[in-house]
KEZABA-891272 format. One line per 2 residues: number of its first residue (from 1); their letters; for each residue x negated, y negated, z of C-alpha. Coordinates in steps of 0.25 Angstrom, whole numbers, plus 5000, padded with zeros to 4 digits. Layout:
N
NUM	a	X,Y,Z; ...
END
This chain:
105
1	kl	4944,5001,5071; 4954,4990,5075
3	ad	4967,4995,5068; 4977,4984,5074
5	ye	4978,4972,5083; 4990,4968,5091
7	gk	4999,4978,5083; 4995,4973,5069
9	kf	4987,4983,5061; 4975,4978,5053
11	vs	4975,4979,5038; 4965,4975,5028
13	iq	4967,4963,5021; 4960,4968,5009
15	ka	4971,4978,5006; 4983,4974,4996
17	dv	4994,4977,5005; 4992,4968,5016
19	kl	5005,4964,5023; 5006,4951,5031
21	de	5018,4946,5040; 5027,4937,5034
23	te	5043,4931,5035; 5053,4935,5026
25	ee	5052,4920,5020; 5037,4922,5017
27	kk	5040,4936,5010; 5051,4929,5001
29	rf	5042,4917,4998; 5030,4927,4994
31	sk	5039,4935,4986; 5043,4923,4978
33	ik	5028,4919,4975; 5026,4933,4972
35	dm	5037,4932,4961; 5032,4919,4956
37	yk	5018,4923,4954; 5022,4936,4948
39	pl	5018,4933,4934; 5004,4928,4938
41	td	5001,4940,4947; 5004,4950,4935
43	ww	4997,4942,4925; 4985,4943,4936
45	kd	4987,4958,4937; 4987,4959,4922
47	sl	4975,4951,4919; 4967,4958,4931
49	te	4971,4972,4926; 4967,4968,4912
51	ft	4953,4964,4916; 4950,4975,4925
53	ek	4956,4987,4916; 4952,4982,4903
55	ga	4943,4970,4904; 4929,4968,4910
57	mk	4931,4974,4924; 4938,4987,4917
59	da	4925,4995,4922; 4926,4990,4937
61	gi	4938,4999,4941; 4946,4988,4946
63	kv	4961,4989,4946; 4970,4977,4949
65	ek	4983,4983,4956; 4991,4971,4958
67	ve	4990,4956,4959; 4999,4949,4969
69	is	5002,4937,4976; 4996,4937,4991
71	kr	5000,4932,5005; 4986,4933,5011
73	lt	4978,4924,5003; 4976,4910,5007
75	ds	4963,4904,5002; 4959,4913,4990
77	pv	4967,4915,4977; 4965,4930,4976
79	vv	4962,4943,4983; 4958,4957,4978
81	vt	4962,4967,4987; 4962,4982,4987
83	sq	4974,4991,4987; 4979,4995,5001
85	fg	4974,5009,4999; 4961,5005,4991
87	ys	4947,5002,4995; 4943,4989,5003
89	aq	4933,4981,4996; 4923,4986,5006
91	qe	4927,5001,5004; 4925,4998,4989
93	rv	4910,4993,4991; 4907,5004,5000
95	mk	4911,5014,4989; 4904,5007,4979
97	aq	4891,5007,4987; 4893,5021,4989
99	af	4896,5025,4975; 4883,5018,4970
101	qn	4873,5020,4981; 4860,5028,4978
103	ke	4863,5043,4978; 4849,5045,4982
105	q	4851,5040,4996
END
């Protein structure tokens, strides 16, 4: 496995806690943007939590941990990521396939 390149460690972009290099000015600007959009992200979290815990998806086992503004999106309005220590999308597919496989094999 290739774990790093030229002193930079590889990380999965699918995980939630990806850190990108940025200047102090970029950090301050992003902090202001997060504060500006906080009412919207709070509303989305409440709405999605209600939908997944009480609504049509309550039996799916989906949990919304947080909704936040991201710096890594450029062309799409939203992305669903796994927590830093959770299963990746591929791991989840493998686990589901193993759980539902034919037991006679």
